[in-house]
C-alpha positions as CSV (number, residue, x, y, z in Angstrom):
1,G,0.0,-0.2,0.2
2,R,0.7,3.3,-0.5
3,R,3.2,5.0,2.4
4,D,4.1,8.2,4.6
5,C,7.8,9.5,2.1
6,R,8.6,11.1,5.7
7,T,7.7,8.3,8.3
8,K,7.9,5.1,5.5
9,R,4.6,4.0,7.7
10,P,1.1,3.2,5.3
11,L,-1.2,6.0,4.4
12,N,-4.0,4.3,6.9
13,A,-1.9,3.9,9.8
14,Q,-0.5,8.0,9.6
15,R,-4.6,8.9,9.1
16,L,-4.8,7.2,12.6
17,L,-2.1,8.9,14.7
18,S,-3.9,11.8,13.3
19,Q,-7.5,11.0,14.5
20,M,-6.4,9.8,17.6
21,K,-4.2,12.9,18.6
22,A,-7.4,15.3,17.3
23,I,-9.8,12.9,19.7
24,G,-7.4,13.9,22.6
25,V,-7.9,18.1,21.7
26,M,-11.2,17.5,21.4
27,F,-11.4,16.5,24.9
28,D,-8.3,19.0,25.9
29,I,-10.2,22.1,25.2
30,G,-13.5,21.0,25.4
31,Q,-14.6,20.7,21.5
32,G,-17.7,19.8,20.9
33,V,-17.3,17.6,24.1
34,P,-17.6,19.0,27.3
35,P,-13.7,19.1,28.4
36,D,-12.1,16.0,30.5
37,Y,-8.0,15.7,30.6
38,A,-8.1,12.2,31.6
39,E,-9.9,11.4,28.5
40,A,-7.5,13.7,26.5
41,S,-4.7,12.1,28.4
42,R,-5.8,8.5,27.6
43,W,-5.9,9.8,23.4
44,Y,-2.7,11.1,23.6
45,R,-1.7,8.0,25.2
46,R,-3.0,5.8,22.3
47,A,-1.3,7.7,20.1
48,A,1.8,8.5,21.4
49,D,2.1,4.7,22.1
50,Q,2.3,4.3,18.2
51,G,4.4,7.1,17.7
52,S,3.0,10.0,17.5
53,A,6.0,13.1,18.1
54,R,2.9,15.5,19.0
55,A,0.4,13.3,20.7
56,Q,3.7,12.8,22.8
57,F,4.1,16.7,23.5
58,S,0.5,17.2,24.7
59,L,1.1,13.6,27.0
60,G,4.6,15.0,28.8
61,A,2.6,18.7,28.5
62,A,-0.2,16.9,30.2
63,Y,2.2,15.4,33.0
64,Y,4.2,18.3,33.7
65,Y,0.7,20.2,34.4
66,G,-1.1,17.2,36.5
67,R,-4.0,17.8,33.9
68,G,-5.6,14.2,33.5
69,V,-3.2,12.4,35.0
70,P,-0.8,13.0,38.5
71,Q,1.4,16.1,37.8
72,D,4.9,13.9,37.1
73,N,7.8,15.4,35.6
74,V,10.1,12.6,35.2
75,Q,7.5,11.3,32.7
76,A,6.6,14.6,31.4
77,Y,10.7,14.6,30.5
78,A,10.6,11.4,29.0
79,W,7.8,11.9,27.3
80,F,9.0,15.7,25.8
81,D,12.4,13.9,25.3
82,L,11.1,11.3,23.1
83,A,8.5,14.5,21.4
84,A,12.5,15.6,20.5
85,Y,13.6,12.9,19.4
86,G,11.3,11.5,17.0
87,S,10.2,14.7,15.6
88,T,10.5,16.9,12.2
89,E,13.5,19.6,12.6
90,V,10.1,21.9,13.1
91,D,9.0,20.6,15.9
92,R,12.1,19.7,17.9
93,S,13.6,22.9,19.5
94,T,10.1,23.5,20.8
95,Y,9.8,20.1,22.3
96,L,13.4,20.3,23.9
97,S,12.8,23.7,25.4
98,A,10.0,22.2,26.8
99,R,11.7,18.8,27.9
100,D,14.6,22.2,29.4
101,L,12.8,23.8,31.4
102,V,10.9,20.4,32.9
103,A,14.8,19.2,33.6
104,A,15.8,22.7,35.4
105,R,13.1,21.3,38.6
106,M,14.8,17.7,38.8
107,S,17.6,16.6,40.0
108,A,20.2,13.8,37.9
109,A,19.1,11.0,39.7
110,Q,15.2,12.3,37.8
111,I,16.8,12.7,34.8
112,T,18.5,9.2,34.9
113,E,15.1,7.6,35.3
114,A,13.2,9.5,32.6
115,H,16.1,8.0,29.7
116,S,15.3,5.1,31.1
117,L,11.8,5.7,31.3
118,R,11.9,6.3,27.1
119,K,13.8,3.6,26.3
120,G,12.1,0.8,24.1
121,R,9.3,3.2,23.3
122,P,7.9,4.3,19.4
123,T,9.2,7.5,17.9
124,R,7.6,8.7,14.1
125,G,10.7,6.8,12.4
126,R,10.7,3.7,14.3
127,A,6.9,3.1,15.0
128,R,5.0,0.2,14.7
129,G,2.0,0.1,11.7
């Protein structure tokens, strides 16, 4: 079948990731549904686990602010770092800035823990599907 030239994913899989992220945004901002941060985070997680850098960034923000998930700087750092690793050049600096903002609040041990959480998770370039 046809594949996205940037990610090498089948186009249907690429569309599905975009739709999962869009559903997360709908719940996050209350677009057509009542706002529900926990539900938004669940949809972001689904797309993030499949390698969507934008969903990984959104999930990192959810952890940073404690919106729909418990506030957790280690998780926020891990998701922001993963988003940066798998993102396009255009988005990478934004994701790295967010990661560095969180890092300023963390100990070296917490940063090491965040790096260990990141290992094995899919990024855009290595995502399944």
